N, C-alpha and C positions, 0 to 999 in steps of 0.2 A: 729347792736351794736358789739363792739369789745369786746371780752371776753378774750382776752389775758392779759399780764401783766400791760398795761397801762389802759385799760377799758374806757368806755364813760364817759365823763363828763356831768354836767347839761347843757343843751341846753334851758332851761326855766327858768323863774324867776318870783317872786311875786311882786318885787319893780317895781312900774309903771315907774320910770325913766329908769330902765335897760331895761324894756320890749320894749320901744319904739325903741331900737336900735338892736332889735334881728332879725327883718325879713330880713335883709341883710347878716346875717351870713351864712357861708358855712362850709362844712365838711372837717376837716383836722385831720389826725391821730386819728379817732374815734370819734371826736365831732359831735354830732348829728345835722343835717341841721334844720333850723327853717325858712321855706318859708313864704313869704307874702302869707296871705290867708289860711295858715295851721291852724290846730286846736290849735296848741301851739301859733301861732301868734293871733289868735282870742281871746285866753283867756288873752293874755298879753294886748291886745287893750282894752278888757272889763275891766280889772283890772285898767288900766290907766285912764278910764273913771269913776271910782268909782264903778263899778259893781262886784259883786262876779263872778268869773270864774265858768262855768259849770264844775262839777266835780262828779265822782262816789263815793259814800258813802263807805268808807272802814271799815273793821272789824279789829282792831288793837289789838295786844297782846303785852304788854311792860313789860320788866324786868328792875329793877332799877327805878320804878315809883315814889318813895319816895326821890330820890337824887336830886342833884342840877339841872341836865337837866330835869328828869322826871317830877319834880313837875311844871315846867314851860311849859313842852310840853302838859301834858294832857289837861288843860283847853282850849287852842285854837283848839286842835283836836275835842273836844267835842262842842265847839261853831261852829265849821264848819260842824257839823252835822254827825261826824264819831263815830262809837261805839269803845268804848275802854274799854279793860279789863287789869289791872295792877297786876302784881304779887307782893305780900307783904308778909312779915313774919307774923305769928300770933301775934296780939298785936298792929300792925302798921296800922291797917285799917283806923284809923282816920285821917292819913297823907294823905290820898287820897281824891281827889274831891268828892263831894257827888254824882255827877251823873256818876261817874266811876264805872264799874264793878270790883269787887275784886276777885283775885284768890290767895288763901292762899297756901304758899308753900315756899321752900328754893332754890334760884336761883343756888346753888352749886349742887343740887340733881335732876337730870332730872326726876326721878320717881315720885317727890313730886308735879310737876306741868305739865308734859306732857299731862296728860288727860283732862287738862283745857284749852288748847289753841284752839281747835276747837270751833266754826267755823271761827276763824280768817284767813284772807287772807294776812296779813301783821304782820311781828314780828320786833319789835324794841328792840335791845339789848343795854342797857344803864348801865349795872352794871359795877362798878369799884371802886377801892379804893378812897375814898375821899382826896382831895388836895394831888395829886401825888407828891412825893419827891424822891430822890435817897435812902433816909433811908428806903423806904417802898418797897425796890426790892423783898423781900421775899413774900410780900403780894400780889404783882402783879401776881405772879404765883399761889399763893394759892387761890386768889379770881377772879381776872380778867380772867385768863386763864382757870380756872376749870369752871367757869360760861358760858364762850363762848362755851366751848366743850359740856356743857349740853344743851345750847340753840340750838345750831346747829343740834345736834342729835334729839332734840325733835321736832325741826322746820322741819327737813326731814321727821320724822314719821307722823306728822300733815299734811303734803302737803301744807306747806306754800308757797305762791306765790312769796312772796317778803321780803327779809331778809335785815334789815337796821342796820348797824353796826358803831359806833363811834369809831374810830381808832385814830391814831395821825400822825401828819405831820412827814414825815421822807424823807431823813435822817436829822439828827440834831446832833449837837456837844454835847448834853448832855442827861441825862435821857436814856441811853443806854438800861438798862434791861426793862424800860417801853416800848421803841420802839419795842424791841425785842418780848415782850409778846404780844404787839398789832399786830405786823406783823405775829406772829404764829396764832393769832386769824384770820386774813385776809386770811392765807393759809388754815386754816380750812374750812372756808366758801367757798372758791374757790373750794376746793377739794370736797365739798358736793353737788355741781351741782346747789344750790340754785340760783335764780336771786337775785341779791343783790345790794344794794347801800352802798358804804363804804365812810364815811365821815371822813376826816383827818384834824381836827382844831390843832392848836398848844395850845394856852391858850384862855379861854373863860372869858372874863371879866363881872363881875356882882357881886350881893351882897356876900360879904365874898371872893371875888376874885378880888381885885382891885389893889394890890400892883404893877402890871407890868404898870400902867397908867404912871408912872415916865419915862418909856421908850419909850412912843409915839414919842417925838422929835427924838430919836435915829433911831427908825424905819422909820420915814418920811425922814430922811437924806439918810439911807441905801437904801430905795426904789427908790432913785433918782440917785444913783451912780451906773454905769455899772457894776463894779466889784461886787457889793454886792446885786444887785437888785432882781436877781431870788431867792436867799436864803432869803432875807427879806420878800418877798412876800409869800413864801412858809411857813415860820414860823411867819407870821404876827398874831397880836392880833385881836380877834373877839369879838363882843358883845354878851350878852346872847340872845338878841332879834334877831341878825343875826344867830345864831346857831339853835335857835327854828324855825325861818322861814325856814332855810335849811332842817330842819327835816321834817316839815310840807309838804314842796314842795317834799320831797323825798317819804312820805306816799302817796301823792296825785298823783305822777307821777312815777309809778313802773318801775323798770328797766327790761331789757331784757338782760341777761348775767350779766356781772360785770360792774358797773358804779363806777369811783372813783371821789369823790368830794373834791377838795383841797381848801385852805384858800380863794383864789380869788372868787371861784364859792360860797363858803359858803356866802361870803360877798355879792354877787350879788344876792343871793336868799332871802336876808332880805325882810321882808313885813311889812305893816303898819296895 
């Protein structure tokens, strides 16, 4: 795995159609090889034939479990046999799935939840200001940045084997403060020495997050023009199902070093 600035990307997928094309992939600039007959190839072939891939049960600690991504991530993790504990504020316990363990605490205060992380081997950091906009720049530093600092420190102390962080696609022509805060979060994680998967979506379409649908024809055009293709793909729209699938994939396939997952890889990791 490449642990430098680029990092290794997903070399696996749960989408059956995508899996069928993986066996011929080669390693270029840190992309992991998936050879025919390898474990990754076998898992993809099993999925393509309607079988559940063989996987190790993970013990997952999640911050932001009651948020937009968290409440859609926890049920599939539980359904796939993983143990999940979600950090929630006192009084918000009922917002979490019944089968999910609850850790009461404040995501901005390491001392309130650090002792509740073990025996987790994976840590999913989902805390963030809802519906980000330029008007919320101050909150990005007061909530997003403070929470990732607390989470990284707590994860290191707890001996977490794999840290999963939802960052943002970058560079981009807008939301500069948001990008800067998420980049600081990435730098903190890299500096910690944790094995990590960093996902970089731009906008996740779903309930209450539908207004960018009007831009889909524009994206379609830009992805086909040579001058705008790279930027359009990096800042592409993804669905909530695709994002959830990519997070499940990350949990079930821990990184060694630093793995960066951009929009095209998030789309490819969607599952049914």
